[in-house]
C-alpha positions as CSV (number, residue, x, y, z in Angstrom):
1,M,1.1,24.3,14.2
2,K,3.1,23.4,11.1
3,L,3.1,19.8,9.9
4,W,5.3,18.3,7.1
5,I,4.1,15.1,5.5
6,D,6.2,13.2,2.9
7,F,4.6,10.3,1.0
8,L,6.5,8.0,-1.4
9,T,4.0,5.4,-2.5
10,P,0.3,5.4,-3.5
11,K,-0.5,3.6,-0.2
12,Q,1.2,6.3,1.8
13,L,-0.7,9.0,0.0
14,L,-4.0,7.3,0.7
15,F,-3.1,6.6,4.3
16,F,-1.9,10.1,5.1
17,K,-4.6,12.1,3.2
18,P,-7.2,11.9,6.0
19,V,-4.5,13.1,8.4
20,W,-3.7,16.3,6.5
21,D,-7.4,16.9,5.7
22,E,-8.1,16.8,9.5
23,A,-5.0,18.9,10.2
24,E,-6.1,21.6,7.7
25,R,-9.6,21.5,9.2
26,R,-8.1,22.4,12.5
27,G,-6.2,25.3,11.0
28,W,-2.8,23.8,10.9
29,R,-0.4,24.6,8.1
30,V,0.6,21.5,6.1
31,L,3.6,21.0,3.8
32,L,3.1,18.0,1.4
33,T,6.0,16.5,-0.5
34,T,6.3,13.5,-2.7
35,R,8.4,12.1,-5.6
36,R,7.8,11.3,-9.3
37,Y,6.2,7.9,-9.4
38,R,3.7,6.5,-11.9
39,E,0.8,5.7,-9.6
40,I,1.4,8.7,-7.3
41,D,1.2,11.0,-10.4
42,Y,-2.3,9.6,-11.1
43,L,-3.6,9.7,-7.5
44,T,-2.5,13.3,-6.8
45,E,-4.4,14.5,-9.9
46,R,-7.3,12.2,-9.2
47,L,-7.7,13.4,-5.6
48,G,-6.7,17.0,-6.2
49,V,-3.6,16.9,-4.0
50,K,-1.2,19.8,-4.2
51,A,2.2,18.5,-3.2
52,Y,5.8,19.5,-4.0
53,V,7.3,16.8,-6.3
54,V,10.8,16.4,-5.1
55,G,13.0,13.7,-6.8
56,R,11.9,10.4,-8.3
57,H,11.7,6.7,-7.6
58,G,15.1,5.1,-7.6
59,G,14.3,2.0,-9.6
60,G,15.5,-1.5,-9.1
61,D,19.2,-1.3,-8.3
62,L,21.0,-0.2,-5.1
63,Y,23.2,2.5,-6.8
64,S,20.2,4.2,-8.3
65,K,18.2,4.0,-5.1
66,L,21.0,5.6,-3.1
67,K,21.7,8.3,-5.7
68,C,18.1,9.3,-6.0
69,G,17.8,9.3,-2.2
70,V,20.8,11.6,-1.7
71,N,19.6,14.0,-4.4
72,R,16.2,14.1,-2.9
73,M,17.5,14.9,0.6
74,R,19.5,17.8,-0.8
75,R,16.4,19.3,-2.4
76,L,14.1,18.6,0.6
77,L,16.6,20.3,2.9
78,E,16.0,23.8,1.5
79,L,12.3,23.4,1.1
80,V,11.7,22.1,4.7
81,N,14.1,24.5,6.3
82,S,12.2,27.4,4.8
83,F,8.9,25.9,6.0
84,K,10.2,25.2,9.6
85,P,7.7,22.5,10.6
86,D,6.9,21.7,14.2
87,V,6.7,18.0,13.4
88,A,7.2,15.6,10.4
89,L,5.2,12.5,9.5
90,S,6.3,9.9,7.0
91,T,7.6,6.4,6.2
92,S,10.4,8.0,4.2
93,P,14.1,7.6,4.8
94,E,14.8,11.0,3.2
95,A,12.2,12.8,5.3
96,A,13.4,11.1,8.5
97,R,17.0,12.1,7.8
98,V,16.2,15.7,6.9
99,A,13.9,16.1,9.9
100,F,16.5,14.7,12.3
101,G,19.2,16.9,10.8
102,L,17.1,20.0,11.2
103,G,16.0,19.1,14.8
104,V,12.4,18.5,13.7
105,P,10.6,15.7,15.6
106,H,9.9,12.9,13.1
107,V,6.8,10.6,13.6
108,A,7.0,7.4,11.6
109,A,4.0,5.3,10.4
110,N,4.9,1.8,9.3
111,D,3.3,-1.6,9.0
112,S,6.2,-3.3,7.3
113,P,9.0,-4.3,9.7
114,H,10.0,-6.9,7.0
115,S,11.2,-3.9,4.9
116,R,14.5,-3.8,6.8
117,A,16.3,-1.2,4.7
118,V,13.6,1.4,5.2
119,A,13.1,0.5,8.9
120,K,16.8,0.8,9.6
121,L,16.9,4.3,8.1
122,V,13.6,5.6,9.5
123,V,12.8,4.0,12.9
124,P,16.0,5.0,14.8
125,L,15.5,8.7,13.8
126,S,11.9,8.9,14.9
127,V,10.5,10.1,18.2
128,K,7.3,8.1,17.8
129,L,6.2,5.1,15.6
130,L,2.6,4.4,14.8
131,T,1.9,0.8,13.8
132,P,-1.0,-1.7,13.7
133,W,-1.6,-3.5,17.0
134,V,-1.1,-6.9,15.3
135,I,2.6,-6.2,14.9
136,P,4.6,-7.1,18.1
137,K,6.6,-4.2,19.5
138,E,9.6,-6.5,19.4
139,S,9.4,-6.4,15.6
140,W,10.4,-2.7,15.9
141,T,12.6,-2.3,19.1
142,H,15.6,-4.0,17.6
143,Y,15.7,-1.2,15.0
144,G,16.5,1.3,17.8
145,I,13.2,2.7,19.2
146,G,11.9,2.3,22.7
147,R,8.7,0.3,23.5
148,D,7.2,3.4,25.1
149,D,7.6,5.3,21.8
150,I,5.7,2.7,19.8
151,V,2.0,3.6,19.5
152,W,-0.4,0.9,18.4
153,Y,-3.7,1.6,16.6
154,K,-6.3,-1.1,16.6
155,A,-6.7,-1.3,12.8
156,I,-4.9,-2.4,9.7
157,D,-3.9,0.4,7.3
158,P,-6.6,0.2,4.6
159,V,-9.2,1.1,7.2
160,M,-7.9,4.7,7.0
161,W,-8.8,5.3,3.4
162,L,-11.7,2.9,3.1
163,K,-13.3,4.8,6.0
164,H,-12.4,8.4,4.9
165,L,-11.9,8.5,1.1
166,N,-14.4,7.8,-1.7
167,L,-12.3,5.8,-4.2
168,N,-14.8,4.8,-6.9
169,Y,-13.1,5.5,-10.3
170,I,-12.6,2.7,-12.8
171,D,-11.9,3.0,-16.5
172,E,-15.1,2.6,-18.6
173,K,-13.5,0.1,-20.9
174,L,-12.5,-2.1,-18.0
175,R,-15.9,-1.8,-16.4
176,N,-17.5,-3.0,-19.7
177,E,-15.1,-5.9,-19.9
178,I,-16.0,-7.0,-16.4
179,S,-19.7,-6.7,-17.1
180,E,-19.4,-9.0,-20.0
181,R,-17.9,-11.8,-18.0
182,K,-19.3,-14.2,-15.4
183,H,-16.5,-13.7,-13.0
184,T,-13.4,-11.5,-12.5
185,V,-10.1,-12.6,-11.0
186,T,-7.9,-9.6,-10.2
187,I,-4.2,-10.2,-9.9
188,R,-1.7,-7.7,-8.4
189,V,1.8,-8.6,-9.3
190,E,4.6,-8.3,-6.8
191,E,6.7,-5.2,-6.0
192,V,9.8,-6.5,-7.8
193,Q,11.8,-3.3,-7.2
194,A,11.2,-3.1,-3.5
195,S,14.4,-3.4,-1.3
196,Y,13.0,-6.6,0.3
197,I,12.4,-8.4,-3.1
198,M,14.7,-6.9,-5.8
199,S,13.8,-9.4,-8.6
200,D,14.9,-9.2,-12.2
201,K,11.7,-11.0,-13.3
202,P,8.6,-9.0,-14.3
203,T,6.6,-11.3,-12.1
204,V,6.6,-14.8,-10.7
205,L,2.9,-15.1,-11.5
206,E,3.3,-15.0,-15.3
207,E,2.8,-18.7,-15.8
208,A,-0.2,-18.8,-13.4
209,I,-1.9,-15.9,-15.3
210,A,-1.5,-17.8,-18.6
211,K,-2.9,-21.0,-17.1
212,L,-5.9,-19.2,-15.5
213,S,-6.8,-17.7,-18.8
214,Q,-7.1,-21.1,-20.3
215,R,-8.9,-22.8,-17.4
216,L,-11.3,-20.0,-16.5
217,K,-12.5,-19.1,-20.0
218,D,-15.7,-17.5,-18.7
219,S,-13.8,-15.3,-16.4
220,L,-11.8,-12.0,-16.9
221,I,-8.3,-12.1,-15.6
222,V,-7.4,-8.5,-14.7
223,V,-3.7,-7.9,-14.1
224,L,-2.5,-4.9,-12.2
225,P,1.2,-4.0,-12.9
226,R,3.2,-1.6,-10.8
227,Y,5.5,0.0,-13.3
228,G,5.3,1.2,-16.9
229,W,7.9,-1.3,-18.1
230,Q,6.1,-4.1,-16.3
231,M,2.8,-3.1,-17.9
232,R,4.4,-3.1,-21.4
233,Y,6.0,-6.5,-20.9
234,L,2.7,-8.1,-19.7
235,K,0.7,-6.6,-22.5
236,R,3.1,-8.1,-25.0
237,R,3.2,-11.4,-23.1
238,F,-0.6,-11.8,-23.0
239,K,-1.5,-10.2,-26.4
240,G,-4.1,-12.3,-28.1
241,L,-5.6,-13.8,-24.9
242,R,-9.0,-12.2,-25.0
243,N,-9.9,-12.8,-21.3
244,V,-6.7,-11.3,-19.9
245,Y,-6.8,-7.5,-19.3
246,V,-3.6,-5.8,-18.4
247,V,-4.5,-2.4,-16.8
248,A,-2.5,0.3,-18.6
249,K,-3.3,3.2,-16.3
250,P,-3.7,3.4,-12.5
251,I,-7.2,3.0,-11.1
252,D,-8.9,3.2,-7.7
253,G,-8.2,-0.1,-6.1
254,P,-11.4,-0.3,-4.0
255,A,-13.6,0.3,-7.1
256,L,-12.0,-2.7,-8.8
257,M,-12.0,-4.8,-5.7
258,K,-15.8,-4.4,-5.4
259,L,-16.2,-5.8,-8.9
260,S,-13.9,-8.7,-8.4
261,T,-14.9,-12.3,-7.6
262,I,-11.5,-13.3,-6.3
263,F,-8.3,-11.2,-5.6
264,V,-4.8,-12.5,-5.9
265,G,-2.0,-10.4,-4.5
266,S,1.7,-10.7,-3.7
267,G,1.2,-9.8,-0.1
268,G,0.7,-6.2,1.1
269,T,-1.8,-3.5,1.0
270,M,-4.2,-4.5,-1.9
271,T,-4.5,-8.0,-0.5
272,W,-5.6,-6.6,2.9
273,E,-7.8,-4.0,1.2
274,A,-9.7,-6.7,-0.7
275,A,-10.0,-8.9,2.4
276,L,-11.6,-6.0,4.3
277,L,-14.0,-5.4,1.4
278,G,-15.3,-9.0,1.6
279,V,-13.5,-10.3,-1.5
280,P,-12.0,-13.8,-1.2
281,S,-8.3,-13.0,-1.1
282,I,-5.2,-15.1,-1.9
283,S,-1.6,-14.0,-1.1
284,C,1.3,-15.3,-3.1
285,Y,3.9,-13.2,-1.3
286,P,7.2,-15.0,-2.0
287,K,9.0,-14.2,1.3
288,E,8.5,-14.8,5.0
289,L,5.0,-14.1,6.2
290,M,4.4,-10.4,7.2
291,D,2.8,-9.8,10.6
292,V,-0.4,-8.3,9.2
293,E,-0.7,-11.0,6.6
294,R,-0.2,-13.7,9.3
295,F,-3.0,-12.1,11.3
296,L,-5.4,-12.1,8.4
297,I,-4.6,-15.7,7.5
298,D,-5.2,-16.7,11.1
299,F,-8.5,-14.7,11.1
300,G,-9.6,-16.6,7.9
301,L,-9.7,-13.6,5.6
302,V,-6.6,-14.4,3.5
303,I,-5.3,-17.7,2.0
304,R,-1.6,-18.1,1.4
305,A,-0.5,-20.0,-1.7
306,R,2.7,-20.6,-3.6
307,S,2.5,-19.4,-7.2
308,E,2.5,-23.0,-8.5
309,E,-0.6,-23.8,-6.3
310,L,-2.5,-20.7,-7.4
311,V,-4.4,-22.1,-10.4
312,D,-5.8,-25.1,-8.6
313,L,-6.7,-23.0,-5.6
314,V,-8.6,-20.4,-7.7
315,E,-10.5,-23.1,-9.5
316,S,-11.4,-24.7,-6.2
317,L,-12.7,-21.5,-4.7
318,M,-14.6,-20.7,-7.9
319,S,-16.4,-24.0,-7.8
320,R,-18.1,-23.0,-4.5
321,I,-17.8,-19.2,-4.8
322,D,-21.2,-18.4,-3.2
323,E,-20.2,-20.2,0.0
324,V,-16.7,-18.7,0.0
325,K,-18.0,-15.2,-0.6
326,A,-20.6,-15.4,2.2
327,R,-18.0,-16.5,4.6
328,Q,-15.6,-13.8,3.6
329,V,-18.2,-11.1,4.0
330,E,-19.1,-12.5,7.5
331,L,-15.5,-12.5,8.6
332,S,-14.8,-9.0,7.2
333,A,-17.8,-7.6,9.1
334,K,-16.5,-9.2,12.3
335,L,-13.1,-7.7,11.9
336,W,-14.5,-4.2,11.1
337,G,-16.5,-4.5,14.3
338,V,-13.4,-4.7,16.6
339,M,-11.2,-2.1,14.8
340,E,-10.8,1.6,15.6
341,D,-10.4,4.6,13.3
342,P,-6.6,5.0,12.9
343,L,-7.1,8.7,12.3
344,E,-7.9,9.2,16.0
345,A,-4.6,7.7,17.1
346,F,-2.6,9.8,14.6
347,M,-4.2,13.1,15.7
348,R,-3.6,12.2,19.4
349,V,0.1,11.8,18.7
350,L,0.4,14.9,16.5
351,E,-1.5,17.1,19.0
352,G,1.2,16.4,21.5
353,F,3.6,18.4,19.4
354,H,1.1,21.2,18.9
355,S,1.1,21.8,22.7
356,K,4.9,22.2,22.6
357,T,4.9,25.0,20.0
């Protein structure tokens, strides 16, 4: 059995790693491909992942995204054709197109139907789609896949790596800064170069970060940028504010979450990750609610707020943080109790292609 996995983002690397670990344990041959991307570069080295680096991130404009995608497909074609996989697994438009063109069954894994550009390019070319059970199948069928080809797993994606990977590294300087403060508010700025946002601003949370640094003087405000240019801008912007720490190098998210009093995200994976770890979590996602986010809000594990409401909300939560934290831990444990291990669902689907080879 030969399996090809293509991962484009840090989340995809973390999500798929338990799958290829299990595949290799079973004696399958696995081809791993990725692209040049700041946080992936860190994680592949940190986790000892040996993957072919093919192409790079396309940046924030449509022309560059398309150009990088086309070039990447051309390079993947030769590599994948020589490997001759029995099945491909990805969330990648390039992988889906190459697999389809070579007659290789493509299995998609996706929890983001709101990312329409990716879904339009990946879902119609996939023979199966694995997705969290809280996302209605109707959110996917209009992209061109049948209901019977959508496989639900009863979990949200961070369960995969929180259960199977030991992510505990944090820079010693940051760890010391956290230990010297009474509380830590961690803020993950939005994915401004994603196709579903495409903003020319470094972050809409800039003003809120500045206000929090003034109103929570006993707290450390840790800011997690996504890109090098974003990090450099934020470092200049908050230079001189001694309780604002802009993280310069990628770190293990769960390690930081466990040291955080409150987490603020812009929707997406780290917000859900923090919520599952029992950290009071706020989402300032600027677009329409995502299905997973809506589920966590309804469950009581995430609070949604506009950026202009953020400072008052954080202050309110901090004023009764022991009560808020206890409730978050209780709800997190309750959710963990009803979810399954996503790895089992993935291996069941992939095994089906093993029997055909």
